mmCIF file as gemmi writes it, N, C-alpha and C atoms, coordinates in Angstrom:
data_model
loop_
_atom_site.group_PDB
_atom_site.id
_atom_site.type_symbol
_atom_site.label_atom_id
_atom_site.label_alt_id
_atom_site.label_comp_id
_atom_site.label_asym_id
_atom_site.label_entity_id
_atom_site.label_seq_id
_atom_site.pdbx_PDB_ins_code
_atom_site.Cartn_x
_atom_site.Cartn_y
_atom_site.Cartn_z
_atom_site.occupancy
_atom_site.B_iso_or_equiv
_atom_site.pdbx_formal_charge
_atom_site.auth_seq_id
_atom_site.auth_asym_id
_atom_site.pdbx_PDB_model_num
ATOM 1 N N . MET Axp A 1 ? 0.887 -0.554 -18.299 1 0 ? 1 A 1
ATOM 2 C CA . MET Axp A 1 ? 1.379 -1.269 -17.144 1 0 ? 1 A 1
ATOM 3 C C . MET Axp A 1 ? 2.492 -2.209 -17.592 1 0 ? 1 A 1
ATOM 4 N N . LEU Axp A 2 ? 3.576 -2.223 -16.856 1 0 ? 2 A 1
ATOM 5 C CA . LEU Axp A 2 ? 4.678 -3.11 -17.165 1 0 ? 2 A 1
ATOM 6 C C . LEU Axp A 2 ? 4.295 -4.55 -16.878 1 0 ? 2 A 1
ATOM 7 N N . ARG Axp A 3 ? 4.761 -5.439 -17.725 1 0 ? 3 A 1
ATOM 8 C CA . ARG Axp A 3 ? 4.45 -6.845 -17.493 1 0 ? 3 A 1
ATOM 9 C C . ARG Axp A 3 ? 5.417 -7.448 -16.477 1 0 ? 3 A 1
ATOM 10 N N . GLU Axp A 4 ? 6.713 -7.245 -16.688 1 0 ? 4 A 1
ATOM 11 C CA . GLU Axp A 4 ? 7.716 -7.754 -15.763 1 0 ? 4 A 1
ATOM 12 C C . GLU Axp A 4 ? 8.817 -6.711 -15.625 1 0 ? 4 A 1
ATOM 13 N N . ILE Axp A 5 ? 9.419 -6.649 -14.451 1 0 ? 5 A 1
ATOM 14 C CA . ILE Axp A 5 ? 10.521 -5.719 -14.237 1 0 ? 5 A 1
ATOM 15 C C . ILE Axp A 5 ? 11.735 -6.521 -13.78 1 0 ? 5 A 1
ATOM 16 N N . PRO Axp A 6 ? 12.927 -6.125 -14.249 1 0 ? 6 A 1
ATOM 17 C CA . PRO Axp A 6 ? 14.124 -6.825 -13.769 1 0 ? 6 A 1
ATOM 18 C C . PRO Axp A 6 ? 14.449 -6.4 -12.341 1 0 ? 6 A 1
ATOM 19 N N . LEU Axp A 7 ? 14.632 -7.364 -11.475 1 0 ? 7 A 1
ATOM 20 C CA . LEU Axp A 7 ? 14.903 -7.092 -10.067 1 0 ? 7 A 1
ATOM 21 C C . LEU Axp A 7 ? 16.049 -7.994 -9.615 1 0 ? 7 A 1
ATOM 22 N N . PHE Axp A 8 ? 17.238 -7.425 -9.48 1 0 ? 8 A 1
ATOM 23 C CA . PHE Axp A 8 ? 18.434 -8.159 -9.075 1 0 ? 8 A 1
ATOM 24 C C . PHE Axp A 8 ? 18.703 -9.363 -9.971 1 0 ? 8 A 1
ATOM 25 N N . GLY Axp A 9 ? 18.526 -9.18 -11.266 1 0 ? 9 A 1
ATOM 26 C CA . GLY Axp A 9 ? 18.832 -10.246 -12.218 1 0 ? 9 A 1
ATOM 27 C C . GLY Axp A 9 ? 17.694 -11.214 -12.461 1 0 ? 9 A 1
ATOM 28 N N . ALA Axp A 10 ? 16.59 -11.066 -11.774 1 0 ? 10 A 1
ATOM 29 C CA . ALA Axp A 10 ? 15.437 -11.941 -11.979 1 0 ? 10 A 1
ATOM 30 C C . ALA Axp A 10 ? 14.251 -11.087 -12.396 1 0 ? 10 A 1
ATOM 31 N N . LEU Axp A 11 ? 13.361 -11.664 -13.166 1 0 ? 11 A 1
ATOM 32 C CA . LEU Axp A 11 ? 12.172 -10.938 -13.584 1 0 ? 11 A 1
ATOM 33 C C . LEU Axp A 11 ? 11.075 -11.089 -12.527 1 0 ? 11 A 1
ATOM 34 N N . ALA Axp A 12 ? 10.487 -9.968 -12.14 1 0 ? 12 A 1
ATOM 35 C CA . ALA Axp A 12 ? 9.432 -9.973 -11.126 1 0 ? 12 A 1
ATOM 36 C C . ALA Axp A 12 ? 8.185 -9.32 -11.713 1 0 ? 12 A 1
ATOM 37 N N . PRO Axp A 13 ? 7.016 -9.711 -11.26 1 0 ? 13 A 1
ATOM 38 C CA . PRO Axp A 13 ? 5.8 -9.074 -11.751 1 0 ? 13 A 1
ATOM 39 C C . PRO Axp A 13 ? 5.77 -7.597 -11.371 1 0 ? 13 A 1
ATOM 40 N N . SER Axp A 14 ? 5.079 -6.8 -12.169 1 0 ? 14 A 1
ATOM 41 C CA . SER Axp A 14 ? 5.036 -5.361 -11.914 1 0 ? 14 A 1
ATOM 42 C C . SER Axp A 14 ? 4.277 -5.032 -10.631 1 0 ? 14 A 1
ATOM 43 N N . LEU Axp A 15 ? 3.493 -5.951 -10.125 1 0 ? 15 A 1
ATOM 44 C CA . LEU Axp A 15 ? 2.792 -5.709 -8.863 1 0 ? 15 A 1
ATOM 45 C C . LEU Axp A 15 ? 3.752 -5.561 -7.698 1 0 ? 15 A 1
ATOM 46 N N . VAL Axp A 16 ? 4.97 -6.079 -7.832 1 0 ? 16 A 1
ATOM 47 C CA . VAL Axp A 16 ? 5.972 -5.917 -6.784 1 0 ? 16 A 1
ATOM 48 C C . VAL Axp A 16 ? 6.304 -4.435 -6.637 1 0 ? 16 A 1
ATOM 49 N N . LEU Axp A 17 ? 6.456 -3.737 -7.751 1 0 ? 17 A 1
ATOM 50 C CA . LEU Axp A 17 ? 6.733 -2.301 -7.71 1 0 ? 17 A 1
ATOM 51 C C . LEU Axp A 17 ? 5.571 -1.544 -7.079 1 0 ? 17 A 1
ATOM 52 N N . TYR Axp A 18 ? 4.35 -1.894 -7.447 1 0 ? 18 A 1
ATOM 53 C CA . TYR Axp A 18 ? 3.174 -1.275 -6.835 1 0 ? 18 A 1
ATOM 54 C C . TYR Axp A 18 ? 3.142 -1.554 -5.328 1 0 ? 18 A 1
ATOM 55 N N . PHE Axp A 19 ? 3.489 -2.775 -4.935 1 0 ? 19 A 1
ATOM 56 C CA . PHE Axp A 19 ? 3.479 -3.153 -3.522 1 0 ? 19 A 1
ATOM 57 C C . PHE Axp A 19 ? 4.48 -2.324 -2.725 1 0 ? 19 A 1
ATOM 58 N N . VAL Axp A 20 ? 5.686 -2.142 -3.27 1 0 ? 20 A 1
ATOM 59 C CA . VAL Axp A 20 ? 6.718 -1.388 -2.564 1 0 ? 20 A 1
ATOM 60 C C . VAL Axp A 20 ? 6.293 0.074 -2.397 1 0 ? 20 A 1
ATOM 61 N N . VAL Axp A 21 ? 5.729 0.662 -3.436 1 0 ? 21 A 1
ATOM 62 C CA . VAL Axp A 21 ? 5.254 2.049 -3.348 1 0 ? 21 A 1
ATOM 63 C C . VAL Axp A 21 ? 4.086 2.155 -2.375 1 0 ? 21 A 1
ATOM 64 N N . ALA Axp A 22 ? 3.181 1.167 -2.411 1 0 ? 22 A 1
ATOM 65 C CA . ALA Axp A 22 ? 2.032 1.183 -1.501 1 0 ? 22 A 1
ATOM 66 C C . ALA Axp A 22 ? 2.464 1.046 -0.051 1 0 ? 22 A 1
ATOM 67 N N . VAL Axp A 23 ? 3.497 0.267 0.216 1 0 ? 23 A 1
ATOM 68 C CA . VAL Axp A 23 ? 3.995 0.138 1.593 1 0 ? 23 A 1
ATOM 69 C C . VAL Axp A 23 ? 4.528 1.477 2.08 1 0 ? 23 A 1
ATOM 70 N N . GLY Axp A 24 ? 5.27 2.176 1.222 1 0 ? 24 A 1
ATOM 71 C CA . GLY Axp A 24 ? 5.781 3.492 1.596 1 0 ? 24 A 1
ATOM 72 C C . GLY Axp A 24 ? 4.669 4.486 1.888 1 0 ? 24 A 1
ATOM 73 N N . LEU Axp A 25 ? 3.656 4.52 1.014 1 0 ? 25 A 1
ATOM 74 C CA . LEU Axp A 25 ? 2.519 5.423 1.243 1 0 ? 25 A 1
ATOM 75 C C . LEU Axp A 25 ? 1.747 5.027 2.501 1 0 ? 25 A 1
ATOM 76 N N . PHE Axp A 26 ? 1.59 3.722 2.706 1 0 ? 26 A 1
ATOM 77 C CA . PHE Axp A 26 ? 0.863 3.254 3.875 1 0 ? 26 A 1
ATOM 78 C C . PHE Axp A 26 ? 1.564 3.656 5.159 1 0 ? 26 A 1
ATOM 79 N N . VAL Axp A 27 ? 2.88 3.522 5.209 1 0 ? 27 A 1
ATOM 80 C CA . VAL Axp A 27 ? 3.624 3.884 6.417 1 0 ? 27 A 1
ATOM 81 C C . VAL Axp A 27 ? 3.436 5.366 6.715 1 0 ? 27 A 1
ATOM 82 N N . LEU Axp A 28 ? 3.479 6.193 5.688 1 0 ? 28 A 1
ATOM 83 C CA . LEU Axp A 28 ? 3.281 7.629 5.878 1 0 ? 28 A 1
ATOM 84 C C . LEU Axp A 28 ? 1.873 7.932 6.398 1 0 ? 28 A 1
ATOM 85 N N . ILE Axp A 29 ? 0.865 7.356 5.771 1 0 ? 29 A 1
ATOM 86 C CA . ILE Axp A 29 ? -0.524 7.589 6.188 1 0 ? 29 A 1
ATOM 87 C C . ILE Axp A 29 ? -0.777 7.003 7.576 1 0 ? 29 A 1
ATOM 88 N N . ASP Axp A 30 ? -0.186 5.841 7.851 1 0 ? 30 A 1
ATOM 89 C CA . ASP Axp A 30 ? -0.359 5.197 9.156 1 0 ? 30 A 1
ATOM 90 C C . ASP Axp A 30 ? 0.239 6.043 10.27 1 0 ? 30 A 1
ATOM 91 N N . GLN Axp A 31 ? 1.396 6.634 10.04 1 0 ? 31 A 1
ATOM 92 C CA . GLN Axp A 31 ? 2.004 7.505 11.045 1 0 ? 31 A 1
ATOM 93 C C . GLN Axp A 31 ? 1.13 8.725 11.305 1 0 ? 31 A 1
ATOM 94 N N . LEU Axp A 32 ? 0.579 9.308 10.252 1 0 ? 32 A 1
ATOM 95 C CA . LEU Axp A 32 ? -0.299 10.468 10.42 1 0 ? 32 A 1
ATOM 96 C C . LEU Axp A 32 ? -1.58 10.095 11.168 1 0 ? 32 A 1
ATOM 97 N N . ALA Axp A 33 ? -2.148 8.938 10.829 1 0 ? 33 A 1
ATOM 98 C CA . ALA Axp A 33 ? -3.382 8.503 11.49 1 0 ? 33 A 1
ATOM 99 C C . ALA Axp A 33 ? -3.13 8.159 12.961 1 0 ? 33 A 1
ATOM 100 N N . SER Axp A 34 ? -1.984 7.565 13.243 1 0 ? 34 A 1
ATOM 101 C CA . SER Axp A 34 ? -1.65 7.242 14.633 1 0 ? 34 A 1
ATOM 102 C C . SER Axp A 34 ? -1.437 8.507 15.457 1 0 ? 34 A 1
ATOM 103 N N . ALA Axp A 35 ? -0.763 9.481 14.868 1 0 ? 35 A 1
ATOM 104 C CA . ALA Axp A 35 ? -0.517 10.74 15.585 1 0 ? 35 A 1
ATOM 105 C C . ALA Axp A 35 ? -1.822 11.487 15.84 1 0 ? 35 A 1
ATOM 106 N N . ALA Axp A 36 ? -2.774 11.359 14.933 1 0 ? 36 A 1
ATOM 107 C CA . ALA Axp A 36 ? -4.06 12.033 15.095 1 0 ? 36 A 1
ATOM 108 C C . ALA Axp A 36 ? -5.008 11.261 16.013 1 0 ? 36 A 1
ATOM 109 N N . GLY Axp A 37 ? -4.659 10.021 16.346 1 0 ? 37 A 1
ATOM 110 C CA . GLY Axp A 37 ? -5.517 9.22 17.215 1 0 ? 37 A 1
ATOM 111 C C . GLY Axp A 37 ? -6.708 8.622 16.5 1 0 ? 37 A 1
ATOM 112 N N . ALA Axp A 38 ? -6.595 8.428 15.207 1 0 ? 38 A 1
ATOM 113 C CA . ALA Axp A 38 ? -7.725 7.919 14.423 1 0 ? 38 A 1
ATOM 114 C C . ALA Axp A 38 ? -8.038 6.46 14.731 1 0 ? 38 A 1
ATOM 115 N N . TYR Axp A 39 ? -7.051 5.697 15.17 1 0 ? 39 A 1
ATOM 116 C CA . TYR Axp A 39 ? -7.288 4.276 15.415 1 0 ? 39 A 1
ATOM 117 C C . TYR Axp A 39 ? -8.084 4.02 16.696 1 0 ? 39 A 1
ATOM 118 N N . ARG Axp A 40 ? -8.283 5.031 17.511 1 0 ? 40 A 1
ATOM 119 C CA . ARG Axp A 40 ? -9.126 4.863 18.704 1 0 ? 40 A 1
ATOM 120 C C . ARG Axp A 40 ? -10.588 4.686 18.324 1 0 ? 40 A 1
ATOM 121 N N . LEU Axp A 41 ? -10.95 5.078 17.104 1 0 ? 41 A 1
ATOM 122 C CA . LEU Axp A 41 ? -12.338 4.989 16.655 1 0 ? 41 A 1
ATOM 123 C C . LEU Axp A 41 ? -12.722 3.588 16.178 1 0 ? 41 A 1
ATOM 124 N N . PHE Axp A 42 ? -11.743 2.71 16.005 1 0 ? 42 A 1
ATOM 125 C CA . PHE Axp A 42 ? -12.004 1.395 15.446 1 0 ? 42 A 1
ATOM 126 C C . PHE Axp A 42 ? -12.004 0.332 16.535 1 0 ? 42 A 1
ATOM 127 N N . TRP Axp A 43 ? -12.832 -0.677 16.325 1 0 ? 43 A 1
ATOM 128 C CA . TRP Axp A 43 ? -12.937 -1.775 17.268 1 0 ? 43 A 1
ATOM 129 C C . TRP Axp A 43 ? -11.681 -2.629 17.239 1 0 ? 43 A 1
ATOM 130 N N . HIS Axp A 44 ? -11.126 -2.837 16.05 1 0 ? 44 A 1
ATOM 131 C CA . HIS Axp A 44 ? -9.961 -3.691 15.874 1 0 ? 44 A 1
ATOM 132 C C . HIS Axp A 44 ? -8.932 -2.936 15.025 1 0 ? 44 A 1
ATOM 133 N N . PRO Axp A 45 ? -8.045 -2.173 15.637 1 0 ? 45 A 1
ATOM 134 C CA . PRO Axp A 45 ? -7.098 -1.343 14.885 1 0 ? 45 A 1
ATOM 135 C C . PRO Axp A 45 ? -6.223 -2.093 13.874 1 0 ? 45 A 1
ATOM 136 N N . PRO Axp A 46 ? -5.732 -3.316 14.163 1 0 ? 46 A 1
ATOM 137 C CA . PRO Axp A 46 ? -4.954 -4.004 13.128 1 0 ? 46 A 1
ATOM 138 C C . PRO Axp A 46 ? -5.774 -4.312 11.878 1 0 ? 46 A 1
ATOM 139 N N . LEU Axp A 47 ? -7.052 -4.606 12.072 1 0 ? 47 A 1
ATOM 140 C CA . LEU Axp A 47 ? -7.919 -4.849 10.922 1 0 ? 47 A 1
ATOM 141 C C . LEU Axp A 47 ? -8.147 -3.561 10.138 1 0 ? 47 A 1
ATOM 142 N N . ALA Axp A 48 ? -8.246 -2.444 10.825 1 0 ? 48 A 1
ATOM 143 C CA . ALA Axp A 48 ? -8.379 -1.153 10.142 1 0 ? 48 A 1
ATOM 144 C C . ALA Axp A 48 ? -7.108 -0.828 9.371 1 0 ? 48 A 1
ATOM 145 N N . ARG Axp A 49 ? -5.949 -1.175 9.933 1 0 ? 49 A 1
ATOM 146 C CA . ARG Axp A 49 ? -4.68 -0.959 9.221 1 0 ? 49 A 1
ATOM 147 C C . ARG Axp A 49 ? -4.609 -1.826 7.965 1 0 ? 49 A 1
ATOM 148 N N . LEU Axp A 50 ? -5.051 -3.062 8.061 1 0 ? 50 A 1
ATOM 149 C CA . LEU Axp A 50 ? -5.071 -3.939 6.892 1 0 ? 50 A 1
ATOM 150 C C . LEU Axp A 50 ? -5.979 -3.369 5.814 1 0 ? 50 A 1
ATOM 151 N N . GLY Axp A 51 ? -7.165 -2.909 6.212 1 0 ? 51 A 1
ATOM 152 C CA . GLY Axp A 51 ? -8.087 -2.307 5.256 1 0 ? 51 A 1
ATOM 153 C C . GLY Axp A 51 ? -7.502 -1.055 4.618 1 0 ? 51 A 1
ATOM 154 N N . LEU Axp A 52 ? -6.795 -0.268 5.403 1 0 ? 52 A 1
ATOM 155 C CA . LEU Axp A 52 ? -6.146 0.933 4.872 1 0 ? 52 A 1
ATOM 156 C C . LEU Axp A 52 ? -5.085 0.556 3.85 1 0 ? 52 A 1
ATOM 157 N N . PHE Axp A 53 ? -4.276 -0.462 4.153 1 0 ? 53 A 1
ATOM 158 C CA . PHE Axp A 53 ? -3.253 -0.883 3.192 1 0 ? 53 A 1
ATOM 159 C C . PHE Axp A 53 ? -3.891 -1.396 1.909 1 0 ? 53 A 1
ATOM 160 N N . LEU Axp A 54 ? -4.949 -2.18 2.024 1 0 ? 54 A 1
ATOM 161 C CA . LEU Axp A 54 ? -5.607 -2.693 0.829 1 0 ? 54 A 1
ATOM 162 C C . LEU Axp A 54 ? -6.193 -1.566 -0.016 1 0 ? 54 A 1
ATOM 163 N N . CYS Axp A 55 ? -6.728 -0.552 0.634 1 0 ? 55 A 1
ATOM 164 C CA . CYS Axp A 55 ? -7.254 0.596 -0.104 1 0 ? 55 A 1
ATOM 165 C C . CYS Axp A 55 ? -6.136 1.368 -0.802 1 0 ? 55 A 1
ATOM 166 N N . VAL Axp A 56 ? -5.019 1.548 -0.131 1 0 ? 56 A 1
ATOM 167 C CA . VAL Axp A 56 ? -3.886 2.258 -0.739 1 0 ? 56 A 1
ATOM 168 C C . VAL Axp A 56 ? -3.338 1.462 -1.913 1 0 ? 56 A 1
ATOM 169 N N . PHE Axp A 57 ? -3.148 0.155 -1.731 1 0 ? 57 A 1
ATOM 170 C CA . PHE Axp A 57 ? -2.594 -0.684 -2.786 1 0 ? 57 A 1
ATOM 171 C C . PHE Axp A 57 ? -3.512 -0.744 -4.001 1 0 ? 57 A 1
ATOM 172 N N . SER Axp A 58 ? -4.78 -1.033 -3.775 1 0 ? 58 A 1
ATOM 173 C CA . SER Axp A 58 ? -5.7 -1.151 -4.903 1 0 ? 58 A 1
ATOM 174 C C . SER Axp A 58 ? -5.948 0.204 -5.557 1 0 ? 58 A 1
ATOM 175 N N . GLY Axp A 59 ? -5.984 1.262 -4.776 1 0 ? 59 A 1
ATOM 176 C CA . GLY Axp A 59 ? -6.15 2.593 -5.362 1 0 ? 59 A 1
ATOM 177 C C . GLY Axp A 59 ? -4.963 2.983 -6.214 1 0 ? 59 A 1
ATOM 178 N N . LEU Axp A 60 ? -3.773 2.65 -5.77 1 0 ? 60 A 1
ATOM 179 C CA . LEU Axp A 60 ? -2.571 2.941 -6.558 1 0 ? 60 A 1
ATOM 180 C C . LEU Axp A 60 ? -2.575 2.188 -7.877 1 0 ? 60 A 1
ATOM 181 N N . VAL Axp A 61 ? -2.938 0.914 -7.832 1 0 ? 61 A 1
ATOM 182 C CA . VAL Axp A 61 ? -2.983 0.117 -9.061 1 0 ? 61 A 1
ATOM 183 C C . VAL Axp A 61 ? -4.058 0.649 -10.006 1 0 ? 61 A 1
ATOM 184 N N . LEU Axp A 62 ? -5.233 0.973 -9.483 1 0 ? 62 A 1
ATOM 185 C CA . LEU Axp A 62 ? -6.321 1.445 -10.342 1 0 ? 62 A 1
ATOM 186 C C . LEU Axp A 62 ? -6.051 2.832 -10.909 1 0 ? 62 A 1
ATOM 187 N N . LEU Axp A 63 ? -5.374 3.689 -10.151 1 0 ? 63 A 1
ATOM 188 C CA . LEU Axp A 63 ? -5.091 5.027 -10.664 1 0 ? 63 A 1
ATOM 189 C C . LEU Axp A 63 ? -3.976 5.055 -11.696 1 0 ? 63 A 1
ATOM 190 N N . THR Axp A 64 ? -3.037 4.127 -11.618 1 0 ? 64 A 1
ATOM 191 C CA . THR Axp A 64 ? -1.925 4.149 -12.555 1 0 ? 64 A 1
ATOM 192 C C . THR Axp A 64 ? -2.132 3.215 -13.743 1 0 ? 64 A 1
ATOM 193 N N . HIS Axp A 65 ? -3.109 2.371 -13.712 1 0 ? 65 A 1
ATOM 194 C CA . HIS Axp A 65 ? -3.383 1.481 -14.839 1 0 ? 65 A 1
ATOM 195 C C . HIS Axp A 65 ? -4.167 2.237 -15.906 1 0 ? 65 A 1
ATOM 196 N N . PRO Axp A 66 ? -3.687 2.191 -17.157 1 0 ? 66 A 1
ATOM 197 C CA . PRO Axp A 66 ? -4.398 2.947 -18.226 1 0 ? 66 A 1
ATOM 198 C C . PRO Axp A 66 ? -5.758 2.402 -18.577 1 0 ? 66 A 1
């Protein structure tokens, strides 16, 4: 895992890179889930979206960390 990455001349934590990739994956999965009508099954859809993003982000970090 990278400790710091250069970002526009400043050093940023490597979690920023994970966050950007997770946002992209989340948007893709969210569009598919919305088209399938999966959010109708949840009591609070924004909370389900937050949980989905947290699962994508943490899963990405855990799968790519050696």
